[in-house]
PDB file of N, H, CA, C and O in Angstrom:
ATOM      1  N   MET A   1      41.744   1.862  10.653  1.00  0.00           N
ATOM      2  CA  MET A   1      40.466   2.445  10.386  1.00  0.00           C
ATOM      3  C   MET A   1      40.016   2.025   8.986  1.00  0.00           C
ATOM      4  O   MET A   1      40.777   2.166   8.028  1.00  0.00           O
ATOM      5  N   THR A   2      38.828   1.525   8.859  1.00  0.00           N
ATOM      6  H   THR A   2      38.210   1.409   9.637  1.00  0.00           H
ATOM      7  CA  THR A   2      38.318   1.072   7.577  1.00  0.00           C
ATOM      8  C   THR A   2      37.283   2.059   7.063  1.00  0.00           C
ATOM      9  O   THR A   2      36.567   2.701   7.832  1.00  0.00           O
ATOM     10  N   GLN A   3      37.225   2.160   5.763  1.00  0.00           N
ATOM     11  H   GLN A   3      37.806   1.639   5.138  1.00  0.00           H
ATOM     12  CA  GLN A   3      36.236   3.033   5.150  1.00  0.00           C
ATOM     13  C   GLN A   3      35.032   2.207   4.729  1.00  0.00           C
ATOM     14  O   GLN A   3      35.154   1.073   4.267  1.00  0.00           O
ATOM     15  N   ALA A   4      33.886   2.806   4.901  1.00  0.00           N
ATOM     16  H   ALA A   4      33.786   3.727   5.275  1.00  0.00           H
ATOM     17  CA  ALA A   4      32.661   2.123   4.504  1.00  0.00           C
ATOM     18  C   ALA A   4      32.511   2.205   2.990  1.00  0.00           C
ATOM     19  O   ALA A   4      32.631   3.283   2.408  1.00  0.00           O
ATOM     20  N   GLY A   5      32.257   1.098   2.372  1.00  0.00           N
ATOM     21  H   GLY A   5      32.159   0.222   2.846  1.00  0.00           H
ATOM     22  CA  GLY A   5      32.052   1.051   0.941  1.00  0.00           C
ATOM     23  C   GLY A   5      30.577   1.238   0.608  1.00  0.00           C
ATOM     24  O   GLY A   5      29.747   1.408   1.501  1.00  0.00           O
ATOM     25  N   PRO A   6      30.265   1.206  -0.650  1.00  0.00           N
ATOM     26  CA  PRO A   6      28.862   1.330  -1.038  1.00  0.00           C
ATOM     27  C   PRO A   6      28.063   0.138  -0.509  1.00  0.00           C
ATOM     28  O   PRO A   6      28.551  -0.992  -0.469  1.00  0.00           O
ATOM     29  N   SER A   7      26.840   0.415  -0.110  1.00  0.00           N
ATOM     30  H   SER A   7      26.443   1.333  -0.142  1.00  0.00           H
ATOM     31  CA  SER A   7      26.022  -0.637   0.471  1.00  0.00           C
ATOM     32  C   SER A   7      25.440  -1.584  -0.574  1.00  0.00           C
ATOM     33  O   SER A   7      25.002  -2.683  -0.233  1.00  0.00           O
ATOM     34  N   GLY A   8      25.430  -1.186  -1.802  1.00  0.00           N
ATOM     35  H   GLY A   8      25.786  -0.294  -2.079  1.00  0.00           H
ATOM     36  CA  GLY A   8      24.875  -2.035  -2.854  1.00  0.00           C
ATOM     37  C   GLY A   8      25.523  -1.695  -4.180  1.00  0.00           C
ATOM     38  O   GLY A   8      26.419  -0.855  -4.247  1.00  0.00           O
ATOM     39  N   PRO A   9      25.065  -2.353  -5.234  1.00  0.00           N
ATOM     40  CA  PRO A   9      25.628  -2.056  -6.546  1.00  0.00           C
ATOM     41  C   PRO A   9      25.255  -0.629  -6.973  1.00  0.00           C
ATOM     42  O   PRO A   9      24.187  -0.139  -6.607  1.00  0.00           O
ATOM     43  N   PRO A  10      26.105   0.025  -7.726  1.00  0.00           N
ATOM     44  CA  PRO A  10      25.793   1.397  -8.172  1.00  0.00           C
ATOM     45  C   PRO A  10      24.609   1.397  -9.129  1.00  0.00           C
ATOM     46  O   PRO A  10      24.455   0.499  -9.957  1.00  0.00           O
ATOM     47  N   ARG A  11      23.790   2.412  -8.995  1.00  0.00           N
ATOM     48  H   ARG A  11      23.915   3.140  -8.322  1.00  0.00           H
ATOM     49  CA  ARG A  11      22.622   2.531  -9.878  1.00  0.00           C
ATOM     50  C   ARG A  11      23.002   3.314 -11.117  1.00  0.00           C
ATOM     51  O   ARG A  11      23.706   4.321 -11.037  1.00  0.00           O
ATOM     52  N   LEU A  12      22.551   2.865 -12.222  1.00  0.00           N
ATOM     53  H   LEU A  12      21.979   2.047 -12.288  1.00  0.00           H
ATOM     54  CA  LEU A  12      22.817   3.549 -13.476  1.00  0.00           C
ATOM     55  C   LEU A  12      21.634   4.447 -13.805  1.00  0.00           C
ATOM     56  O   LEU A  12      20.570   3.966 -14.195  1.00  0.00           O
ATOM     57  N   ARG A  13      21.820   5.728 -13.650  1.00  0.00           N
ATOM     58  H   ARG A  13      22.684   6.118 -13.333  1.00  0.00           H
ATOM     59  CA  ARG A  13      20.755   6.686 -13.944  1.00  0.00           C
ATOM     60  C   ARG A  13      20.574   6.832 -15.449  1.00  0.00           C
ATOM     61  O   ARG A  13      19.480   7.141 -15.922  1.00  0.00           O
ATOM     62  N   SER A  14      21.639   6.611 -16.193  1.00  0.00           N
ATOM     63  H   SER A  14      22.528   6.360 -15.810  1.00  0.00           H
ATOM     64  CA  SER A  14      21.540   6.787 -17.637  1.00  0.00           C
ATOM     65  C   SER A  14      20.584   5.773 -18.258  1.00  0.00           C
ATOM     66  O   SER A  14      19.933   6.067 -19.261  1.00  0.00           O
ATOM     67  N   GLY A  15      20.496   4.586 -17.668  1.00  0.00           N
ATOM     68  H   GLY A  15      21.024   4.348 -16.853  1.00  0.00           H
ATOM     69  CA  GLY A  15      19.566   3.583 -18.185  1.00  0.00           C
ATOM     70  C   GLY A  15      18.123   4.029 -18.037  1.00  0.00           C
ATOM     71  O   GLY A  15      17.310   3.821 -18.937  1.00  0.00           O
ATOM     72  N   GLY A  16      17.799   4.646 -16.895  1.00  0.00           N
ATOM     73  H   GLY A  16      18.460   4.814 -16.164  1.00  0.00           H
ATOM     74  CA  GLY A  16      16.442   5.146 -16.682  1.00  0.00           C
ATOM     75  C   GLY A  16      16.098   6.282 -17.615  1.00  0.00           C
ATOM     76  O   GLY A  16      14.978   6.368 -18.119  1.00  0.00           O
ATOM     77  N   ILE A  17      17.074   7.163 -17.847  1.00  0.00           N
ATOM     78  H   ILE A  17      17.984   7.093 -17.438  1.00  0.00           H
ATOM     79  CA  ILE A  17      16.833   8.281 -18.752  1.00  0.00           C
ATOM     80  C   ILE A  17      16.707   7.777 -20.187  1.00  0.00           C
ATOM     81  O   ILE A  17      15.871   8.266 -20.946  1.00  0.00           O
ATOM     82  N   LEU A  18      17.533   6.800 -20.560  1.00  0.00           N
ATOM     83  H   LEU A  18      18.212   6.402 -19.943  1.00  0.00           H
ATOM     84  CA  LEU A  18      17.467   6.243 -21.912  1.00  0.00           C
ATOM     85  C   LEU A  18      16.116   5.573 -22.158  1.00  0.00           C
ATOM     86  O   LEU A  18      15.468   5.822 -23.175  1.00  0.00           O
ATOM     87  N   PHE A  19      15.697   4.723 -21.220  1.00  0.00           N
ATOM     88  H   PHE A  19      16.223   4.521 -20.394  1.00  0.00           H
ATOM     89  CA  PHE A  19      14.407   4.058 -21.390  1.00  0.00           C
ATOM     90  C   PHE A  19      13.251   5.047 -21.290  1.00  0.00           C
ATOM     91  O   PHE A  19      12.236   4.884 -21.967  1.00  0.00           O
ATOM     92  N   GLY A  20      13.396   6.070 -20.452  1.00  0.00           N
ATOM     93  H   GLY A  20      14.220   6.202 -19.902  1.00  0.00           H
ATOM     94  CA  GLY A  20      12.365   7.103 -20.360  1.00  0.00           C
ATOM     95  C   GLY A  20      12.195   7.833 -21.673  1.00  0.00           C
ATOM     96  O   GLY A  20      11.074   8.084 -22.114  1.00  0.00           O
ATOM     97  N   GLY A  21      13.322   8.178 -22.302  1.00  0.00           N
ATOM     98  H   GLY A  21      14.233   7.974 -21.944  1.00  0.00           H
ATOM     99  CA  GLY A  21      13.248   8.840 -23.605  1.00  0.00           C
ATOM    100  C   GLY A  21      12.657   7.948 -24.679  1.00  0.00           C
ATOM    101  O   GLY A  21      11.880   8.403 -25.518  1.00  0.00           O
ATOM    102  N   LEU A  22      13.028   6.678 -24.650  1.00  0.00           N
ATOM    103  H   LEU A  22      13.660   6.309 -23.968  1.00  0.00           H
ATOM    104  CA  LEU A  22      12.505   5.726 -25.631  1.00  0.00           C
ATOM    105  C   LEU A  22      11.008   5.514 -25.451  1.00  0.00           C
ATOM    106  O   LEU A  22      10.241   5.635 -26.406  1.00  0.00           O
ATOM    107  N   PHE A  23      10.595   5.200 -24.232  1.00  0.00           N
ATOM    108  H   PHE A  23      11.219   5.102 -23.456  1.00  0.00           H
ATOM    109  CA  PHE A  23       9.169   4.952 -23.985  1.00  0.00           C
ATOM    110  C   PHE A  23       8.352   6.232 -24.097  1.00  0.00           C
ATOM    111  O   PHE A  23       7.196   6.200 -24.519  1.00  0.00           O
ATOM    112  N   GLY A  24       8.954   7.364 -23.716  1.00  0.00           N
ATOM    113  H   GLY A  24       9.893   7.389 -23.372  1.00  0.00           H
ATOM    114  CA  GLY A  24       8.276   8.638 -23.903  1.00  0.00           C
ATOM    115  C   GLY A  24       8.044   8.929 -25.376  1.00  0.00           C
ATOM    116  O   GLY A  24       6.977   9.408 -25.760  1.00  0.00           O
ATOM    117  N   GLY A  25       9.043   8.640 -26.200  1.00  0.00           N
ATOM    118  H   GLY A  25       9.910   8.252 -25.888  1.00  0.00           H
ATOM    119  CA  GLY A  25       8.887   8.832 -27.636  1.00  0.00           C
ATOM    120  C   GLY A  25       7.828   7.922 -28.229  1.00  0.00           C
ATOM    121  O   GLY A  25       7.027   8.347 -29.061  1.00  0.00           O
ATOM    122  N   LEU A  26       7.827   6.678 -27.801  1.00  0.00           N
ATOM    123  H   LEU A  26       8.478   6.333 -27.124  1.00  0.00           H
ATOM    124  CA  LEU A  26       6.804   5.747 -28.291  1.00  0.00           C
ATOM    125  C   LEU A  26       5.399   6.175 -27.846  1.00  0.00           C
ATOM    126  O   LEU A  26       4.443   6.096 -28.617  1.00  0.00           O
ATOM    127  N   THR A  27       5.290   6.625 -26.600  1.00  0.00           N
ATOM    128  H   THR A  27       6.067   6.689 -25.973  1.00  0.00           H
ATOM    129  CA  THR A  27       4.001   7.099 -26.102  1.00  0.00           C
ATOM    130  C   THR A  27       3.552   8.339 -26.865  1.00  0.00           C
ATOM    131  O   THR A  27       2.367   8.479 -27.168  1.00  0.00           O
ATOM    132  N   ALA A  28       4.480   9.239 -27.179  1.00  0.00           N
ATOM    133  H   ALA A  28       5.443   9.124 -26.932  1.00  0.00           H
ATOM    134  CA  ALA A  28       4.144  10.440 -27.940  1.00  0.00           C
ATOM    135  C   ALA A  28       3.660  10.083 -29.341  1.00  0.00           C
ATOM    136  O   ALA A  28       2.697  10.671 -29.834  1.00  0.00           O
ATOM    137  N   VAL A  29       4.320   9.126 -29.983  1.00  0.00           N
ATOM    138  H   VAL A  29       5.103   8.648 -29.583  1.00  0.00           H
ATOM    139  CA  VAL A  29       3.900   8.713 -31.332  1.00  0.00           C
ATOM    140  C   VAL A  29       2.496   8.118 -31.295  1.00  0.00           C
ATOM    141  O   VAL A  29       1.669   8.426 -32.153  1.00  0.00           O
ATOM    142  N   VAL A  30       2.229   7.280 -30.318  1.00  0.00           N
ATOM    143  H   VAL A  30       2.901   7.031 -29.621  1.00  0.00           H
ATOM    144  CA  VAL A  30       0.896   6.686 -30.194  1.00  0.00           C
ATOM    145  C   VAL A  30      -0.145   7.773 -29.925  1.00  0.00           C
ATOM    146  O   VAL A  30      -1.232   7.744 -30.501  1.00  0.00           O
ATOM    147  N   SER A  31       0.182   8.733 -29.052  1.00  0.00           N
ATOM    148  H   SER A  31       1.066   8.756 -28.583  1.00  0.00           H
ATOM    149  CA  SER A  31      -0.753   9.814 -28.732  1.00  0.00           C
ATOM    150  C   SER A  31      -1.040  10.668 -29.966  1.00  0.00           C
ATOM    151  O   SER A  31      -2.195  10.993 -30.240  1.00  0.00           O
ATOM    152  N   LEU A  32       0.000  11.030 -30.705  1.00  0.00           N
ATOM    153  H   LEU A  32       0.938  10.766 -30.482  1.00  0.00           H
ATOM    154  CA  LEU A  32      -0.196  11.846 -31.894  1.00  0.00           C
ATOM    155  C   LEU A  32      -0.967  11.097 -32.976  1.00  0.00           C
ATOM    156  O   LEU A  32      -1.778  11.691 -33.686  1.00  0.00           O
ATOM    157  N   THR A  33      -0.721   9.815 -33.103  1.00  0.00           N
ATOM    158  H   THR A  33      -0.062   9.332 -32.526  1.00  0.00           H
ATOM    159  CA  THR A  33      -1.478   9.018 -34.071  1.00  0.00           C
ATOM    160  C   THR A  33      -2.955   8.972 -33.694  1.00  0.00           C
ATOM    161  O   THR A  33      -3.823   9.115 -34.555  1.00  0.00           O
ATOM    162  N   ALA A  34      -3.237   8.773 -32.422  1.00  0.00           N
ATOM    163  H   ALA A  34      -2.532   8.657 -31.723  1.00  0.00           H
ATOM    164  CA  ALA A  34      -4.632   8.734 -31.968  1.00  0.00           C
ATOM    165  C   ALA A  34      -5.308  10.086 -32.173  1.00  0.00           C
ATOM    166  O   ALA A  34      -6.448  10.141 -32.635  1.00  0.00           O
ATOM    167  N   ILE A  35      -4.614  11.184 -31.834  1.00  0.00           N
ATOM    168  H   ILE A  35      -3.688  11.138 -31.459  1.00  0.00           H
ATOM    169  CA  ILE A  35      -5.193  12.510 -32.018  1.00  0.00           C
ATOM    170  C   ILE A  35      -5.462  12.766 -33.503  1.00  0.00           C
ATOM    171  O   ILE A  35      -6.528  13.265 -33.864  1.00  0.00           O
ATOM    172  N   GLY A  36      -4.508  12.428 -34.354  1.00  0.00           N
ATOM    173  H   GLY A  36      -3.642  12.022 -34.061  1.00  0.00           H
ATOM    174  CA  GLY A  36      -4.681  12.628 -35.791  1.00  0.00           C
ATOM    175  C   GLY A  36      -5.846  11.837 -36.360  1.00  0.00           C
ATOM    176  O   GLY A  36      -6.586  12.341 -37.204  1.00  0.00           O
ATOM    177  N   ARG A  37      -6.015  10.608 -35.907  1.00  0.00           N
ATOM    178  H   ARG A  37      -5.414  10.199 -35.221  1.00  0.00           H
ATOM    179  CA  ARG A  37      -7.131   9.796 -36.413  1.00  0.00           C
ATOM    180  C   ARG A  37      -8.475  10.307 -35.916  1.00  0.00           C
ATOM    181  O   ARG A  37      -9.463  10.277 -36.651  1.00  0.00           O
ATOM    182  N   VAL A  38      -8.518  10.770 -34.685  1.00  0.00           N
ATOM    183  H   VAL A  38      -7.716  10.794 -34.089  1.00  0.00           H
ATOM    184  CA  VAL A  38      -9.768  11.339 -34.161  1.00  0.00           C
ATOM    185  C   VAL A  38     -10.116  12.604 -34.928  1.00  0.00           C
ATOM    186  O   VAL A  38     -11.272  12.801 -35.302  1.00  0.00           O
ATOM    187  N   TRP A  39      -9.120  13.471 -35.170  1.00  0.00           N
ATOM    188  H   TRP A  39      -8.181  13.311 -34.866  1.00  0.00           H
ATOM    189  CA  TRP A  39      -9.386  14.679 -35.930  1.00  0.00           C
ATOM    190  C   TRP A  39      -9.871  14.355 -37.338  1.00  0.00           C
ATOM    191  O   TRP A  39     -10.776  15.018 -37.846  1.00  0.00           O
ATOM    192  N   ALA A  40      -9.287  13.352 -37.972  1.00  0.00           N
ATOM    193  H   ALA A  40      -8.552  12.813 -37.560  1.00  0.00           H
ATOM    194  CA  ALA A  40      -9.701  12.976 -39.327  1.00  0.00           C
ATOM    195  C   ALA A  40     -11.118  12.411 -39.320  1.00  0.00           C
ATOM    196  O   ALA A  40     -11.903  12.692 -40.226  1.00  0.00           O
ATOM    197  N   ALA A  41     -11.449  11.615 -38.303  1.00  0.00           N
ATOM    198  H   ALA A  41     -10.811  11.386 -37.567  1.00  0.00           H
ATOM    199  CA  ALA A  41     -12.783  11.024 -38.233  1.00  0.00           C
ATOM    200  C   ALA A  41     -13.852  12.071 -37.953  1.00  0.00           C
ATOM    201  O   ALA A  41     -14.991  11.935 -38.401  1.00  0.00           O
ATOM    202  N   CYS A  42     -13.490  13.115 -37.213  1.00  0.00           N
ATOM    203  H   CYS A  42     -12.565  13.226 -36.849  1.00  0.00           H
ATOM    204  CA  CYS A  42     -14.462  14.155 -36.845  1.00  0.00           C
ATOM    205  C   CYS A  42     -14.408  15.356 -37.782  1.00  0.00           C
ATOM    206  O   CYS A  42     -15.092  16.351 -37.539  1.00  0.00           O
ATOM    207  N   ASP A  43     -13.619  15.289 -38.837  1.00  0.00           N
ATOM    208  H   ASP A  43     -13.064  14.481 -39.035  1.00  0.00           H
ATOM    209  CA  ASP A  43     -13.471  16.378 -39.813  1.00  0.00           C
ATOM    210  C   ASP A  43     -13.074  17.693 -39.150  1.00  0.00           C
ATOM    211  O   ASP A  43     -13.658  18.738 -39.436  1.00  0.00           O
ATOM    212  N   ILE A  44     -12.085  17.641 -38.269  1.00  0.00           N
ATOM    213  H   ILE A  44     -11.611  16.792 -38.037  1.00  0.00           H
ATOM    214  CA  ILE A  44     -11.577  18.840 -37.615  1.00  0.00           C
ATOM    215  C   ILE A  44     -10.448  19.408 -38.457  1.00  0.00           C
ATOM    216  O   ILE A  44      -9.582  18.669 -38.924  1.00  0.00           O
ATOM    217  N   GLY A  45     -10.456  20.719 -38.651  1.00  0.00           N
ATOM    218  H   GLY A  45     -11.160  21.320 -38.271  1.00  0.00           H
ATOM    219  CA  GLY A  45      -9.419  21.374 -39.445  1.00  0.00           C
ATOM    220  C   GLY A  45      -9.893  21.613 -40.858  1.00  0.00           C
ATOM    221  O   GLY A  45     -10.901  21.060 -41.298  1.00  0.00           O
ATOM    222  N   THR A  46      -9.151  22.444 -41.560  1.00  0.00           N
ATOM    223  H   THR A  46      -8.332  22.893 -41.203  1.00  0.00           H
ATOM    224  CA  THR A  46      -9.550  22.772 -42.924  1.00  0.00           C
ATOM    225  C   THR A  46      -8.985  21.796 -43.938  1.00  0.00           C
ATOM    226  O   THR A  46      -9.636  21.487 -44.936  1.00  0.00           O
ATOM    227  N   ASP A  47      -7.779  21.309 -43.689  1.00  0.00           N
ATOM    228  H   ASP A  47      -7.250  21.560 -42.878  1.00  0.00           H
ATOM    229  CA  ASP A  47      -7.184  20.324 -44.594  1.00  0.00           C
ATOM    230  C   ASP A  47      -6.105  19.545 -43.848  1.00  0.00           C
ATOM    231  O   ASP A  47      -5.802  19.836 -42.691  1.00  0.00           O
ATOM    232  N   ALA A  48      -5.548  18.584 -44.503  1.00  0.00           N
ATOM    233  H   ALA A  48      -5.794  18.348 -45.443  1.00  0.00           H
ATOM    234  CA  ALA A  48      -4.568  17.712 -43.863  1.00  0.00           C
ATOM    235  C   ALA A  48      -3.291  18.454 -43.492  1.00  0.00           C
ATOM    236  O   ALA A  48      -2.647  18.112 -42.501  1.00  0.00           O
ATOM    237  N   ALA A  49      -2.917  19.457 -44.265  1.00  0.00           N
ATOM    238  H   ALA A  49      -3.440  19.735 -45.071  1.00  0.00           H
ATOM    239  CA  ALA A  49      -1.687  20.195 -43.976  1.00  0.00           C
ATOM    240  C   ALA A  49      -1.796  20.959 -42.660  1.00  0.00           C
ATOM    241  O   ALA A  49      -0.841  21.001 -41.884  1.00  0.00           O
ATOM    242  N   ALA A  50      -2.952  21.561 -42.408  1.00  0.00           N
ATOM    243  H   ALA A  50      -3.727  21.527 -43.038  1.00  0.00           H
ATOM    244  CA  ALA A  50      -3.142  22.306 -41.159  1.00  0.00           C
ATOM    245  C   ALA A  50      -3.088  21.366 -39.965  1.00  0.00           C
ATOM    246  O   ALA A  50      -2.489  21.690 -38.940  1.00  0.00           O
ATOM    247  N   ASP A  51      -3.707  20.216 -40.096  1.00  0.00           N
ATOM    248  H   ASP A  51      -4.194  19.953 -40.929  1.00  0.00           H
ATOM    249  CA  ASP A  51      -3.676  19.237 -39.017  1.00  0.00           C
ATOM    250  C   ASP A  51      -2.265  18.716 -38.783  1.00  0.00           C
ATOM    251  O   ASP A  51      -1.857  18.524 -37.638  1.00  0.00           O
ATOM    252  N   SER A  52      -1.522  18.489 -39.848  1.00  0.00           N
ATOM    253  H   SER A  52      -1.853  18.645 -40.779  1.00  0.00           H
ATOM    254  CA  SER A  52      -0.159  17.980 -39.717  1.00  0.00           C
ATOM    255  C   SER A  52       0.748  18.986 -39.022  1.00  0.00           C
ATOM    256  O   SER A  52       1.574  18.602 -38.193  1.00  0.00           O
ATOM    257  N   MET A  53       0.606  20.254 -39.344  1.00  0.00           N
ATOM    258  H   MET A  53      -0.064  20.566 -40.017  1.00  0.00           H
ATOM    259  CA  MET A  53       1.430  21.279 -38.697  1.00  0.00           C
ATOM    260  C   MET A  53       1.089  21.386 -37.210  1.00  0.00           C
ATOM    261  O   MET A  53       1.986  21.546 -36.383  1.00  0.00           O
ATOM    262  N   THR A  54      -0.180  21.301 -36.867  1.00  0.00           N
ATOM    263  H   THR A  54      -0.910  21.172 -37.539  1.00  0.00           H
ATOM    264  CA  THR A  54      -0.572  21.349 -35.458  1.00  0.00           C
ATOM    265  C   THR A  54       0.007  20.163 -34.709  1.00  0.00           C
ATOM    266  O   THR A  54       0.538  20.320 -33.610  1.00  0.00           O
ATOM    267  N   LEU A  55      -0.090  18.981 -35.293  1.00  0.00           N
ATOM    268  H   LEU A  55      -0.521  18.853 -36.186  1.00  0.00           H
ATOM    269  CA  LEU A  55       0.470  17.795 -34.654  1.00  0.00           C
ATOM    270  C   LEU A  55       1.988  17.887 -34.565  1.00  0.00           C
ATOM    271  O   LEU A  55       2.579  17.392 -33.606  1.00  0.00           O
ATOM    272  N   LEU A  56       2.626  18.510 -35.548  1.00  0.00           N
ATOM    273  H   LEU A  56       2.145  18.912 -36.328  1.00  0.00           H
ATOM    274  CA  LEU A  56       4.073  18.690 -35.510  1.00  0.00           C
ATOM    275  C   LEU A  56       4.476  19.574 -34.332  1.00  0.00           C
ATOM    276  O   LEU A  56       5.483  19.312 -33.676  1.00  0.00           O
ATOM    277  N   PHE A  57       3.697  20.614 -34.064  1.00  0.00           N
ATOM    278  H   PHE A  57       2.879  20.827 -34.598  1.00  0.00           H
ATOM    279  CA  PHE A  57       3.986  21.481 -32.924  1.00  0.00           C
ATOM    280  C   PHE A  57       3.610  20.843 -31.599  1.00  0.00           C
ATOM    281  O   PHE A  57       4.170  21.209 -30.565  1.00  0.00           O
ATOM    282  N   LEU A  58       2.684  19.906 -31.600  1.00  0.00           N
ATOM    283  H   LEU A  58       2.229  19.609 -32.439  1.00  0.00           H
ATOM    284  CA  LEU A  58       2.306  19.202 -30.369  1.00  0.00           C
ATOM    285  C   LEU A  58       3.285  18.098 -29.998  1.00  0.00           C
ATOM    286  O   LEU A  58       3.340  17.691 -28.837  1.00  0.00           O
ATOM    287  N   ALA A  59       4.051  17.610 -30.952  1.00  0.00           N
ATOM    288  H   ALA A  59       4.006  17.941 -31.895  1.00  0.00           H
ATOM    289  CA  ALA A  59       4.938  16.475 -30.705  1.00  0.00           C
ATOM    290  C   ALA A  59       5.972  16.724 -29.601  1.00  0.00           C
ATOM    291  O   ALA A  59       6.074  15.899 -28.693  1.00  0.00           O
ATOM    292  N   PRO A  60       6.740  17.816 -29.630  1.00  0.00           N
ATOM    293  CA  PRO A  60       7.746  18.000 -28.564  1.00  0.00           C
ATOM    294  C   PRO A  60       7.167  18.108 -27.154  1.00  0.00           C
ATOM    295  O   PRO A  60       7.698  17.467 -26.247  1.00  0.00           O
ATOM    296  N   PRO A  61       6.094  18.894 -26.918  1.00  0.00           N
ATOM    297  CA  PRO A  61       5.563  18.936 -25.548  1.00  0.00           C
ATOM    298  C   PRO A  61       5.033  17.587 -25.062  1.00  0.00           C
ATOM    299  O   PRO A  61       5.196  17.235 -23.893  1.00  0.00           O
ATOM    300  N   ILE A  62       4.402  16.841 -25.957  1.00  0.00           N
ATOM    301  H   ILE A  62       4.269  17.127 -26.907  1.00  0.00           H
ATOM    302  CA  ILE A  62       3.896  15.525 -25.558  1.00  0.00           C
ATOM    303  C   ILE A  62       5.066  14.597 -25.249  1.00  0.00           C
ATOM    304  O   ILE A  62       5.021  13.847 -24.274  1.00  0.00           O
ATOM    305  N   TRP A  63       6.113  14.642 -26.074  1.00  0.00           N
ATOM    306  H   TRP A  63       6.149  15.251 -26.866  1.00  0.00           H
ATOM    307  CA  TRP A  63       7.275  13.791 -25.847  1.00  0.00           C
ATOM    308  C   TRP A  63       7.961  14.154 -24.534  1.00  0.00           C
ATOM    309  O   TRP A  63       8.334  13.265 -23.768  1.00  0.00           O
ATOM    310  N   ILE A  64       8.131  15.429 -24.267  1.00  0.00           N
ATOM    311  H   ILE A  64       7.829  16.151 -24.889  1.00  0.00           H
ATOM    312  CA  ILE A  64       8.777  15.857 -23.019  1.00  0.00           C
ATOM    313  C   ILE A  64       7.956  15.431 -21.811  1.00  0.00           C
ATOM    314  O   ILE A  64       8.501  14.910 -20.838  1.00  0.00           O
ATOM    315  N   ALA A  65       6.645  15.651 -21.872  1.00  0.00           N
ATOM    316  H   ALA A  65       6.202  16.074 -22.662  1.00  0.00           H
ATOM    317  CA  ALA A  65       5.797  15.297 -20.730  1.00  0.00           C
ATOM    318  C   ALA A  65       5.804  13.796 -20.466  1.00  0.00           C
ATOM    319  O   ALA A  65       5.893  13.372 -19.314  1.00  0.00           O
ATOM    320  N   THR A  66       5.713  12.995 -21.511  1.00  0.00           N
ATOM    321  H   THR A  66       5.641  13.339 -22.447  1.00  0.00           H
ATOM    322  CA  THR A  66       5.691  11.552 -21.292  1.00  0.00           C
ATOM    323  C   THR A  66       7.067  11.012 -20.900  1.00  0.00           C
ATOM    324  O   THR A  66       7.158  10.049 -20.139  1.00  0.00           O
ATOM    325  N   THR A  67       8.139  11.626 -21.413  1.00  0.00           N
ATOM    326  H   THR A  67       8.065  12.409 -22.031  1.00  0.00           H
ATOM    327  CA  THR A  67       9.482  11.210 -21.024  1.00  0.00           C
ATOM    328  C   THR A  67       9.722  11.473 -19.541  1.00  0.00           C
ATOM    329  O   THR A  67      10.248  10.617 -18.830  1.00  0.00           O
ATOM    330  N   VAL A  68       9.336  12.660 -19.080  1.00  0.00           N
ATOM    331  H   VAL A  68       8.908  13.356 -19.658  1.00  0.00           H
ATOM    332  CA  VAL A  68       9.489  12.976 -17.658  1.00  0.00           C
ATOM    333  C   VAL A  68       8.698  11.999 -16.803  1.00  0.00           C
ATOM    334  O   VAL A  68       9.182  11.543 -15.767  1.00  0.00           O
ATOM    335  N   ALA A  69       7.489  11.678 -17.230  1.00  0.00           N
ATOM    336  H   ALA A  69       7.096  12.049 -18.072  1.00  0.00           H
ATOM    337  CA  ALA A  69       6.675  10.731 -16.468  1.00  0.00           C
ATOM    338  C   ALA A  69       7.338   9.344 -16.411  1.00  0.00           C
ATOM    339  O   ALA A  69       7.355   8.706 -15.359  1.00  0.00           O
ATOM    340  N   TRP A  70       7.884   8.883 -17.549  1.00  0.00           N
ATOM    341  H   TRP A  70       7.871   9.401 -18.404  1.00  0.00           H
ATOM    342  CA  TRP A  70       8.539   7.571 -17.570  1.00  0.00           C
ATOM    343  C   TRP A  70       9.817   7.566 -16.756  1.00  0.00           C
ATOM    344  O   TRP A  70      10.112   6.569 -16.097  1.00  0.00           O
ATOM    345  N   VAL A  71      10.597   8.657 -16.776  1.00  0.00           N
ATOM    346  H   VAL A  71      10.357   9.468 -17.311  1.00  0.00           H
ATOM    347  CA  VAL A  71      11.833   8.716 -16.006  1.00  0.00           C
ATOM    348  C   VAL A  71      11.518   8.701 -14.507  1.00  0.00           C
ATOM    349  O   VAL A  71      12.215   8.052 -13.728  1.00  0.00           O
ATOM    350  N   VAL A  72      10.474   9.414 -14.115  1.00  0.00           N
ATOM    351  H   VAL A  72       9.907   9.941 -14.749  1.00  0.00           H
ATOM    352  CA  VAL A  72      10.090   9.431 -12.696  1.00  0.00           C
ATOM    353  C   VAL A  72       9.651   8.043 -12.250  1.00  0.00           C
ATOM    354  O   VAL A  72       9.980   7.606 -11.147  1.00  0.00           O
ATOM    355  N   LEU A  73       8.909   7.355 -13.108  1.00  0.00           N
ATOM    356  H   LEU A  73       8.642   7.710 -14.004  1.00  0.00           H
ATOM    357  CA  LEU A  73       8.472   6.005 -12.743  1.00  0.00           C
ATOM    358  C   LEU A  73       9.653   5.073 -12.683  1.00  0.00           C
ATOM    359  O   LEU A  73       9.491   3.889 -12.391  1.00  0.00           O
TER     360      LEU A  73
END
């Protein structure tokens, strides 16, 4: 009696997660840079410190959302 082996090469899930995190991080940086420049051009906020803190709090959700999207793709 013979056992059936894998039908193809094993897939490395860690590679997809690694690239998802990398590309998600890059996408988040680009998104935050664009948001910051738009806010500066439109004079949104009272000063640069307030805008920086808001962008600092927006960074993790944007990174998580884009990472999940890249991993799924």
